[in-house]
C-alpha positions as CSV (number, residue, x, y, z in Angstrom):
1,M,45.1,-22.2,0.2
2,S,41.9,-23.2,-1.5
3,D,38.7,-23.3,0.6
4,R,37.1,-25.9,-1.5
5,R,35.4,-28.9,0.1
6,K,37.6,-32.0,0.6
7,R,37.3,-34.7,-2.0
8,V,37.4,-38.5,-1.3
9,L,37.9,-41.2,-4.0
10,I,36.9,-44.8,-3.1
11,V,38.3,-47.5,-5.4
12,D,37.0,-51.1,-5.3
13,D,36.0,-53.6,-8.1
14,E,33.0,-54.8,-6.0
15,E,30.2,-52.6,-7.5
16,D,27.8,-53.5,-4.7
17,L,30.2,-52.3,-2.1
18,T,31.0,-48.9,-3.8
19,W,27.2,-48.4,-4.4
20,T,26.5,-49.1,-0.8
21,L,29.3,-46.8,0.5
22,S,28.3,-44.1,-1.9
23,K,24.7,-44.2,-0.6
24,K,25.6,-44.5,3.1
25,L,28.3,-41.8,3.1
26,S,26.2,-39.3,1.2
27,K,24.9,-37.8,4.4
28,D,28.4,-36.3,4.9
29,S,28.2,-34.3,1.7
30,D,28.5,-31.1,3.7
31,I,32.0,-32.3,4.9
32,F,33.4,-33.9,1.8
33,D,32.6,-34.8,-1.8
34,L,32.7,-38.5,-2.5
35,M,33.3,-40.4,-5.8
36,C,33.5,-44.1,-6.3
37,V,35.1,-46.0,-9.2
38,N,35.5,-49.7,-9.8
39,S,39.1,-50.1,-11.1
40,G,42.6,-48.8,-10.5
41,R,42.8,-47.7,-14.1
42,E,39.6,-45.7,-13.8
43,A,41.0,-44.1,-10.6
44,I,44.1,-43.0,-12.4
45,D,42.0,-41.4,-15.1
46,V,40.0,-39.5,-12.5
47,L,43.0,-38.4,-10.6
48,N,44.6,-37.0,-13.8
49,Q,41.6,-34.7,-14.1
50,V,40.5,-33.8,-10.6
51,P,42.6,-33.3,-7.4
52,F,41.6,-35.5,-4.4
53,D,42.6,-35.2,-0.8
54,L,42.1,-38.8,0.1
55,V,42.0,-42.1,-1.8
56,I,40.6,-45.3,-0.3
57,T,41.5,-48.4,-2.3
58,D,41.1,-52.1,-2.2
59,V,44.2,-54.2,-2.7
60,R,43.0,-57.0,-4.9
61,M,41.9,-55.5,-8.2
62,P,42.5,-56.5,-11.9
63,E,45.0,-54.6,-14.1
64,V,46.1,-52.0,-11.5
65,N,46.0,-53.4,-7.9
66,G,45.7,-51.2,-4.8
67,L,49.5,-51.2,-4.0
68,E,50.3,-50.2,-7.5
69,L,47.7,-47.4,-7.3
70,L,49.2,-46.3,-4.0
71,T,52.6,-46.0,-5.6
72,Q,51.3,-43.9,-8.5
73,V,49.4,-41.6,-6.2
74,K,52.4,-41.0,-3.9
75,D,54.7,-40.5,-7.0
76,F,52.4,-38.0,-8.9
77,Y,50.2,-36.6,-6.1
78,P,52.3,-36.7,-2.9
79,S,49.9,-34.5,-1.0
80,T,47.0,-37.0,-1.5
81,K,46.5,-39.3,1.4
82,V,45.8,-43.0,0.8
83,I,44.0,-45.6,2.9
84,I,44.3,-49.3,2.0
85,M,41.3,-51.7,2.6
86,T,41.3,-55.4,2.0
87,A,39.6,-58.6,3.0
88,Y,42.9,-60.5,2.7
89,G,45.0,-58.7,5.2
90,T,48.4,-60.0,6.1
91,S,51.3,-58.3,7.9
92,D,53.4,-58.4,4.7
93,V,50.7,-56.5,2.8
94,Q,50.3,-54.0,5.6
95,N,54.1,-53.4,5.9
96,E,54.4,-52.9,2.1
97,A,51.5,-50.5,2.2
98,N,53.1,-48.5,5.0
99,E,56.4,-48.4,3.2
100,R,54.7,-47.1,0.1
101,G,53.1,-44.2,2.0
102,C,49.7,-45.5,3.2
103,I,48.5,-43.6,6.2
104,E,45.9,-46.1,7.4
105,Y,44.9,-49.7,6.8
106,I,41.4,-51.1,7.4
107,E,40.3,-54.7,7.0
108,K,37.0,-55.9,5.6
109,P,34.4,-56.4,6.8
110,F,34.3,-53.0,8.5
111,E,31.6,-50.9,10.1
112,I,30.4,-48.0,8.1
113,N,30.8,-45.7,11.1
114,E,34.4,-46.9,11.5
115,L,35.2,-46.0,7.9
116,R,33.3,-42.7,8.1
117,Q,35.3,-41.6,11.2
118,L,38.5,-42.7,9.6
119,I,37.8,-40.5,6.6
120,I,36.9,-37.5,8.7
121,D,40.1,-38.0,10.9
122,S,42.3,-38.5,7.9
123,L,41.0,-35.3,6.2
124,A,41.5,-33.3,9.4
125,R,45.0,-34.7,10.2
126,K,48.0,-32.6,9.6
127,K,51.2,-34.5,9.9
128,G,54.8,-33.3,9.8
129,F,56.5,-30.2,11.3
130,K,56.2,-26.9,9.5
131,G,59.4,-25.0,10.0
132,S,61.1,-21.7,9.1
133,V,63.8,-23.7,7.2
134,S,61.7,-26.1,5.2
135,D,58.7,-28.5,5.3
136,F,60.9,-31.4,6.5
137,Q,60.1,-34.0,9.1
138,L,61.6,-33.2,12.5
139,S,64.0,-36.1,12.3
140,D,65.4,-34.7,9.0
141,I,66.1,-31.3,10.6
142,I,67.9,-33.1,13.5
143,Q,70.1,-35.0,11.1
144,L,70.9,-31.9,9.1
145,N,72.1,-30.2,12.3
146,C,74.1,-33.2,13.3
147,L,75.7,-33.9,10.0
148,G,76.5,-30.2,9.5
149,R,78.2,-30.2,13.0
150,L,76.1,-27.2,13.9
151,T,75.8,-25.4,17.2
152,S,72.2,-24.5,17.4
153,A,68.8,-25.2,19.0
154,L,65.4,-26.3,17.8
155,K,62.4,-24.8,19.4
156,I,59.4,-27.2,18.8
157,T,55.8,-26.3,19.4
158,C,53.1,-29.1,19.5
159,E,49.6,-27.6,19.4
160,D,47.9,-31.0,20.0
161,E,49.8,-31.4,23.3
162,D,49.8,-27.6,24.1
163,E,53.5,-28.0,24.9
164,E,56.9,-26.6,23.8
165,G,60.3,-28.3,23.7
166,M,63.9,-27.5,23.0
167,I,66.7,-29.6,21.5
168,Y,70.3,-28.2,21.8
169,F,73.2,-29.1,19.5
170,Q,76.9,-28.5,20.0
171,E,79.1,-29.2,17.0
172,G,76.7,-31.7,15.7
173,N,76.1,-33.5,19.0
174,I,72.7,-33.5,20.8
175,I,73.7,-32.5,24.3
176,H,70.4,-31.3,25.9
177,A,66.7,-31.4,25.5
178,E,63.9,-30.1,27.7
179,T,60.1,-29.9,27.8
180,R,57.7,-28.6,30.4
181,H,58.2,-31.5,32.8
182,K,61.2,-33.4,31.4
183,E,64.8,-33.0,30.4
184,G,67.6,-35.0,28.9
185,E,66.9,-38.2,26.9
186,N,63.3,-38.4,28.3
187,A,62.5,-34.9,27.0
188,F,64.0,-35.8,23.6
189,Y,61.9,-39.0,23.3
190,R,58.8,-37.0,24.4
191,I,59.4,-34.4,21.6
192,M,60.0,-37.1,19.0
193,S,56.6,-38.7,19.9
194,W,54.7,-35.6,18.9
195,Q,52.7,-36.1,15.6
196,G,52.9,-32.6,14.3
197,G,53.5,-29.0,15.1
198,E,56.1,-26.3,14.2
199,F,59.8,-25.8,14.7
200,K,62.2,-23.0,14.5
201,V,65.9,-23.3,14.1
202,L,67.9,-21.0,16.5
203,R,71.5,-20.5,15.3
204,N,74.4,-20.3,17.7
205,Q,72.4,-21.1,20.7
206,T,74.3,-22.7,23.7
207,P,72.5,-25.1,26.0
208,P,71.9,-24.1,29.7
209,R,73.5,-27.5,30.7
210,E,74.5,-30.9,29.3
211,T,72.1,-33.8,30.0
212,I,72.7,-36.1,27.0
213,S,75.8,-38.0,26.1
214,R,74.3,-40.7,23.8
215,G,75.1,-40.4,20.1
216,W,72.5,-38.8,17.9
217,Q,72.1,-41.8,15.6
218,S,71.3,-44.0,18.7
219,L,68.9,-41.4,20.0
220,L,66.9,-41.3,16.7
221,L,66.8,-45.1,16.5
222,E,65.6,-45.4,20.1
223,S,63.0,-42.7,19.6
224,L,61.6,-44.5,16.5
225,R,61.5,-47.8,18.4
226,R,59.6,-46.1,21.2
227,V,57.1,-44.5,18.9
228,D,56.5,-47.8,17.1
229,E,56.1,-49.6,20.4
230,N,53.6,-47.0,21.7
231,S,51.7,-47.1,18.5
232,D,51.5,-50.9,18.5
233,L,50.3,-50.8,22.2
234,A,47.7,-48.2,21.4
235,K,46.4,-50.1,18.4
236,Q,46.3,-53.3,20.4
237,E,44.3,-51.6,23.1
238,V,41.9,-50.1,20.6
239,E,41.5,-53.6,19.0
240,R,40.9,-55.2,22.4
241,E,38.3,-52.6,23.3
242,K,36.6,-53.1,19.9
243,R,36.5,-56.9,20.4
244,K,35.1,-56.5,23.9
245,R,32.4,-54.1,22.7
246,V,31.4,-56.4,19.8
247,R,31.3,-59.4,22.1
248,K,29.0,-57.5,24.5
249,L,26.7,-56.4,21.7
250,K,26.6,-60.0,20.4
251,Q,25.5,-61.1,23.9
252,L,22.7,-58.5,23.9
253,L,21.5,-59.5,20.5
254,E,21.5,-63.1,21.6
255,K,19.2,-62.2,24.5
256,V,16.7,-60.7,22.0
257,I,17.0,-63.7,19.7
258,N,16.6,-66.2,22.5
259,D,13.1,-67.1,21.3
260,K,13.4,-69.7,18.5
261,Q,10.7,-68.0,16.6
262,V,12.9,-64.9,16.1
263,E,14.7,-65.1,12.8
264,H,16.7,-61.8,12.5
265,V,17.9,-59.3,15.0
266,F,20.2,-56.5,13.8
267,I,21.3,-53.0,14.5
268,H,21.3,-50.6,11.5
269,S,21.6,-47.0,10.6
270,K,18.6,-44.8,9.4
271,A,19.8,-45.5,5.8
272,G,19.5,-49.3,6.5
273,F,23.2,-50.1,6.7
274,P,23.6,-53.1,9.0
275,L,26.0,-52.5,11.9
276,F,25.6,-55.8,13.9
277,Y,23.6,-58.9,13.1
278,E,22.4,-62.1,14.7
279,G,20.1,-64.6,13.1
280,L,19.5,-67.3,10.5
281,A,21.7,-65.7,7.8
282,P,25.0,-64.7,9.4
283,D,27.0,-65.3,6.2
284,R,24.4,-64.1,3.7
285,T,25.4,-60.5,3.4
286,E,23.1,-60.1,0.4
287,I,20.0,-61.0,2.5
288,I,21.1,-58.7,5.3
289,N,21.7,-55.8,2.9
290,E,18.3,-56.4,1.3
291,L,16.6,-56.4,4.7
292,G,18.4,-53.2,5.5
293,N,17.2,-51.6,2.2
294,Y,13.6,-52.6,2.8
295,I,13.6,-51.4,6.4
296,S,15.2,-48.1,5.3
297,N,12.3,-47.4,2.9
298,V,9.8,-48.3,5.6
299,L,11.6,-46.1,8.1
300,E,11.7,-43.2,5.8
301,G,8.0,-43.3,5.4
302,L,7.5,-43.6,9.2
303,I,9.7,-40.6,9.9
304,N,7.8,-38.5,7.3
305,S,4.5,-39.6,8.9
306,T,5.7,-38.5,12.4
307,K,6.7,-35.1,10.9
308,F,3.2,-34.7,9.3
309,L,1.5,-35.8,12.6
310,K,3.9,-33.6,14.6
311,G,4.5,-36.6,16.8
312,G,8.2,-36.0,17.5
313,E,11.0,-38.4,17.1
314,L,10.1,-42.0,16.2
315,A,10.7,-44.2,19.3
316,N,9.4,-47.7,18.4
317,W,7.1,-49.4,16.0
318,E,5.5,-52.9,15.8
319,L,3.9,-54.4,12.7
320,Q,2.0,-57.8,12.7
321,F,1.8,-59.6,9.4
322,E,-0.1,-62.8,8.7
323,K,3.1,-64.8,9.0
324,R,5.6,-62.4,10.5
325,L,6.2,-60.0,13.3
326,F,8.4,-56.9,12.8
327,I,9.6,-54.7,15.7
328,L,11.7,-51.5,15.3
329,Q,13.2,-49.6,18.2
330,K,15.2,-46.4,18.0
331,I,18.4,-46.6,20.1
332,P,18.6,-43.4,22.2
333,G,21.3,-40.9,21.3
334,Q,22.5,-42.8,18.3
335,D,21.8,-42.7,14.6
336,A,20.9,-46.4,14.9
337,Y,17.9,-48.7,15.2
338,L,17.3,-52.2,16.4
339,S,15.1,-54.3,14.2
340,V,13.6,-57.7,15.1
341,I,11.9,-60.0,12.6
342,G,10.2,-63.2,13.7
343,K,7.6,-65.8,12.8
344,K,3.9,-65.5,13.8
345,G,4.4,-67.3,17.1
346,V,6.7,-64.7,18.6
347,R,5.4,-63.1,21.8
348,S,6.0,-59.5,21.0
349,V,5.6,-58.4,24.6
350,D,8.5,-60.7,25.7
351,V,10.7,-59.3,22.9
352,K,9.9,-55.7,23.9
353,V,10.6,-56.4,27.6
354,V,14.1,-57.7,26.7
355,I,14.7,-54.7,24.4
356,K,13.6,-52.2,27.1
357,E,15.8,-53.9,29.8
358,N,18.9,-53.6,27.6
359,L,18.3,-50.5,25.6
360,D,20.7,-48.3,27.6
361,D,23.4,-50.9,27.1
362,F,22.9,-50.9,23.4
363,A,23.2,-47.1,23.3
364,K,26.5,-47.2,25.4
365,L,28.2,-49.8,23.3
366,L,27.5,-48.2,19.9
């Protein structure tokens, strides 16, 4: 196995987006190499020349759209993982993407940290069960044992759960399963819920007892139903928590912008990528991005100054212009800053009091 660094390819016809992602994700160059292209055709040309571990593609693109690119990647580079991103998400598009082999689906607009974590998790993820017979999925091996009317056992080890399980077959029927704390059908469903691990086929193994009478087809269908149900519940819970967190952050930002003289309040990374925004231009992403770029340049100079002065980490900064006030606050424990821009009449002391009172909450919610 090669020890080369992982490679990630991002495909989107919006040049501003790929430029921004390329800039913001460059800090992870020690983890993965990133390349961005602006068409499905260009992506295919690149893939024909260089192997990639992960492709992240938009759906709506001219010539070769994201779903067509996904199909070609899975046909010709089956080991390459694919993530679909789109601003026009529907259940039909998501289902079709999943059927074609997409491992994740992310809707625009998304937070840069959300995409970054998704990339890191996807590159680290190892799905499937590596076995002594073949690199099949566990359900495939179970079907082979049943269709071949074998008397055998499967020993399954799941490293993520630090647990082992056994499934016993007698003349093609599943008659017993056990894990550390379960047996029978419950143990079988527990084993089938594991996302990866290793299995070993033990021939001519007889079960210690019979605890399952249900047909193997019915067992597999029920296990798939339960996995889908648990996955949906987990996704719903994650989405609920995300909405709750965003709502609380919005409320905190509204406290800061309570003064009518305050024009913009937003949280951004050191590179200037906006994470959350409240103000006069909620739908003007170009304005928000420009503000982020300007603040990033200013912040870089400030950080260099603190290094020269040996002043330690930058905590906060205030700048009074003839017609504007700018306040910047580092959010403790996060690679994020809170910036406030307002008109001349803003009472900076009031704004800073609100920021100080809520700073810990900002840190917890990011």
